[in-house]
C-alpha positions in Angstrom: -13.2 -36.2 -26.4 -16.2 -38.3 -27.1 -17.8 -35.3 -28.8 -14.8 -34.7 -30.8 -14.7 -38.3 -32.0 -18.3 -38.2 -33.0 -17.8 -35.0 -34.9 -14.8 -36.7 -36.8 -17.0 -39.6 -37.7 -19.7 -37.2 -39.3 -17.0 -35.3 -41.2 -15.2 -38.2 -42.7 -17.5 -40.7 -44.1 -14.4 -42.9 -45.2 -14.2 -45.8 -42.7 -12.8 -49.0 -44.1 -16.0 -51.3 -44.0 -17.8 -51.7 -47.3 -21.5 -50.7 -47.3 -24.1 -53.6 -47.7 -25.1 -52.2 -51.2 -21.7 -52.8 -52.5 -21.8 -56.4 -51.5 -25.1 -57.4 -53.2 -24.3 -57.0 -56.9 -26.2 -53.8 -57.4 -26.1 -51.8 -60.5 -23.3 -49.7 -59.3 -20.8 -52.4 -59.5 -21.8 -53.8 -62.9 -22.3 -50.4 -64.8 -19.3 -50.0 -67.2 -20.0 -46.6 -68.5 -21.1 -43.3 -66.9 -24.7 -42.0 -66.7 -25.4 -39.6 -69.6 -26.0 -36.1 -69.0 -24.4 -33.0 -67.6 -21.9 -33.6 -64.7 -23.6 -33.8 -61.2 -22.3 -35.0 -57.8 -25.4 -36.1 -56.1 -25.8 -36.8 -52.4 -23.2 -37.2 -49.9 -19.7 -38.5 -50.1 -20.7 -41.7 -48.4 -24.1 -41.9 -49.8 -24.8 -40.8 -53.3 -23.8 -41.2 -57.0 -22.5 -39.2 -60.0 -23.9 -38.5 -63.5 -21.7 -37.3 -66.4 -18.5 -38.8 -64.9 -15.2 -38.4 -66.7 -12.4 -41.0 -66.8 -8.9 -40.1 -65.7 -6.4 -41.2 -68.6 -4.5 -44.2 -67.4 -1.3 -42.3 -67.4 -0.3 -38.8 -68.0 2.5 -36.2 -67.0 3.1 -36.9 -63.4 0.4 -39.7 -62.7 -0.3 -43.4 -63.4 -3.6 -45.2 -62.7 -3.4 -48.4 -60.7 -5.6 -51.5 -61.1 -7.4 -50.2 -64.2 -9.4 -53.6 -64.3 -11.4 -52.3 -61.4 -12.8 -49.5 -63.5 -12.6 -47.1 -60.6 -10.9 -44.1 -62.4 -14.0 -42.0 -63.0 -14.9 -38.8 -61.3 -16.6 -35.4 -61.5 -14.7 -33.3 -64.3 -13.4 -30.9 -61.5 -11.8 -33.8 -59.6 -10.3 -35.1 -62.9 -8.9 -31.8 -63.8 -7.5 -31.3 -60.2 -5.7 -34.7 -60.4 -4.1 -33.8 -63.7 -2.8 -30.5 -62.2 -1.7 -32.3 -59.2 0.3 -34.9 -61.3 1.9 -32.1 -63.2 2.9 -30.0 -60.1 4.3 -33.2 -58.4 6.4 -34.1 -61.3 7.7 -30.5 -61.4 8.6 -30.5 -57.8 10.0 -34.2 -57.5 10.6 -35.4 -61.1 8.5 -38.4 -60.3 4.9 -39.6 -60.9 2.3 -40.2 -58.3 0.1 -43.4 -58.3 -3.7 -42.9 -58.4 -5.8 -45.8 -56.9 -9.4 -45.8 -56.5 -11.5 -42.7 -57.6 -15.1 -43.8 -58.3 -17.1 -46.3 -60.4 -18.5 -44.9 -63.6 -21.8 -43.9 -61.9 -20.5 -43.7 -58.3 -22.3 -45.4 -55.6 -21.2 -47.9 -53.1 -17.9 -49.7 -53.8 -16.3 -52.6 -52.0 -13.5 -51.5 -49.5 -14.9 -47.9 -49.3 -17.8 -46.2 -47.4 -17.1 -42.9 -49.5 -15.9 -42.5 -53.1 -19.5 -42.5 -54.0 -20.0 -39.2 -55.7 -16.9 -38.7 -57.8 -15.2 -36.2 -55.5 -12.8 -38.6 -53.6 -9.4 -40.0 -54.8 -6.9 -42.2 -53.2 -3.1 -41.3 -54.1 -0.3 -43.4 -52.9 2.5 -42.0 -51.0 4.9 -44.1 -53.1 6.3 -42.1 -56.1 7.6 -43.7 -59.0 9.9 -42.6 -61.9 7.9 -40.7 -64.6 8.4 -43.5 -67.2 6.7 -46.8 -68.1 5.1 -48.4 -64.9 6.0 -51.9 -63.8 3.1 -54.1 -65.1 2.7 -56.0 -61.8 2.6 -52.7 -59.8 -0.1 -51.4 -62.2 -2.2 -54.5 -62.0 -1.8 -55.5 -58.3 -1.4 -52.0 -56.9 0.4 -53.2 -53.9 0.4 -50.5 -51.2 3.4 -49.6 -49.1 2.7 -48.1 -45.7 4.9 -45.2 -44.5 3.8 -46.0 -40.9 6.1 -48.4 -39.0 4.2 -50.7 -36.5 1.3 -48.3 -36.5 3.2 -45.9 -34.3 6.0 -44.1 -36.1 6.9 -42.9 -39.6 9.0 -45.4 -41.6 12.0 -43.3 -42.4 13.0 -45.5 -45.2 9.7 -44.6 -47.0 9.2 -41.1 -45.9 11.0 -38.0 -47.3 10.6 -34.6 -48.4 8.9 -36.0 -51.6 5.9 -37.2 -49.5 5.6 -33.8 -47.7 5.7 -32.0 -51.1 2.9 -34.4 -52.4 0.6 -33.6 -49.5 1.5 -29.8 -49.5 0.9 -29.4 -53.2 -2.5 -31.3 -52.9 -3.6 -29.3 -49.9 -2.9 -26.0 -51.7 -5.0 -26.7 -54.6 -8.1 -24.5 -54.1 -10.7 -27.0 -54.9 -9.4 -29.6 -52.4 -11.6 -29.5 -49.2 -9.5 -31.9 -47.1 -7.1 -34.7 -47.2 -7.3 -37.9 -44.9 -4.0 -39.5 -43.7 -3.0 -41.7 -40.8 -2.7 -39.8 -37.6 1.0 -40.6 -37.3 1.4 -38.7 -40.6 -0.4 -35.7 -39.5 1.5 -35.7 -36.3 4.8 -35.9 -38.3 3.7 -32.8 -40.5 2.7 -30.9 -37.5 6.2 -31.5 -35.9 8.2 -30.8 -39.0 6.4 -28.4 -41.4 8.2 -25.0 -42.0 7.0 -21.7 -43.2 3.4 -21.0 -44.0 1.6 -23.7 -42.2 -1.9 -23.0 -43.2 -2.2 -25.9 -45.6 -2.0 -28.1 -42.6 -5.5 -27.4 -41.8 -6.8 -29.5 -44.7 -4.7 -32.6 -43.6 -7.3 -34.6 -41.4 -6.3 -37.6 -39.3 -8.5 -40.8 -40.0 -8.3 -44.6 -39.5 -5.9 -46.3 -41.9 -4.5 -44.1 -44.7 -1.0 -45.2 -44.0 0.0 -46.0 -47.5 -2.0 -43.3 -49.3 -3.7 -39.9 -48.9 -7.4 -39.6 -49.6 -8.1 -36.3 -51.3 -11.5 -34.9 -51.2 -12.9 -32.0 -53.3 -15.5 -29.5 -52.2 -19.0 -29.7 -53.7 -18.8 -28.3 -57.3 -21.1 -25.3 -58.2 -22.8 -27.4 -60.8 -24.0 -29.9 -58.2 -26.7 -28.3 -56.1 -27.8 -31.8 -54.7 -24.3 -32.4 -53.4 -24.1 -32.2 -49.6 -21.0 -30.4 -48.4 -18.9 -31.3 -45.4 -18.9 -29.0 -42.3 -16.1 -26.3 -42.5 -12.7 -27.2 -41.0 -11.6 -25.5 -37.7 -9.7 -22.3 -38.2 -6.4 -23.6 -36.8 -3.9 -26.1 -38.2 -5.3 -29.1 -36.6 -2.3 -29.8 -34.6 -3.7 -29.4 -31.0 -6.5 -31.2 -29.2 -8.0 -32.7 -32.4 -4.6 -34.6 -33.1 -3.8 -35.5 -29.6 -7.2 -37.4 -29.3 -6.0 -40.1 -31.8 -3.1 -41.0 -29.6 -5.1 -41.3 -26.4 -8.2 -43.0 -27.6 -9.0 -46.6 -27.6 -10.6 -46.8 -31.1 -7.4 -45.6 -32.7 -5.0 -47.8 -30.7 -7.1 -50.8 -31.6 -7.5 -49.7 -35.3 -11.3 -50.1 -35.0 -13.8 -47.9 -37.0 -17.4 -48.3 -36.1 -19.4 -46.9 -39.1 -23.1 -46.6 -38.9 -25.5 -48.6 -41.0 -25.3 -47.1 -44.5 -28.7 -45.2 -45.2 -30.8 -45.5 -48.3 -29.3 -43.8 -51.5 -30.9 -40.6 -52.7 -33.9 -41.0 -55.0 -32.0 -39.4 -57.9 -29.4 -42.1 -57.7 -31.9 -44.9 -58.1 -32.7 -43.7 -61.6 -29.1 -44.1 -62.8 -28.9 -47.8 -61.9 -30.8 -48.8 -65.0 -29.5 -46.2 -67.7 
């Protein structure tokens, strides 16, 4: 079980603690525009940056961006394109719009509240779906997150329905999506209730937190040779021993993540700070 946990830590890179660099007023947090040049995701999801990032429009057919004042709606063009397709398919399936929270800063890099989201290939999407019309200004600016897990133990049936399952399944079936992090209680619910073709469940990975949103992660794009990919997922649906660990381990019961000290960023990223 300990080996399984260490493997999970290496795969995820998305613990809740903020890296040191994000807390010290570095160039990543103050850069208001992307770095010029062809799009490149550089480094590791939890230690890198992005050049040539593209902004997701604050609203579109099937999506709305939350907390635009944070300027974290930037990503690799492949991620932005994927989010647009996801929003359109979610609207077609549910008649509603999804809420997009943090993607990345204009040049990526460390951001408060995240250890990953650094190379423009990660996006947080709320489980709460909203009518596909004007978004309540308070929700847009404050971005209050509603958990779908009650008391950290069970699914909150008042906030969970076929719509959330559809959101997850549509995202998991997009070919560029590498994996989706969710609270272990949500993964367990999917394992117990998913019908038909269950291959998409393999991409849904349990991780600390993530009880009010799913964390969608893309594969390294072909145009980014300096992007470090994740290890491949297991061939099964992830509903066996790997999931059971989360309900017997002390770290999960105490909601404690213990990320390692963040390493130095790649050399290519340092040049983007002052552009």
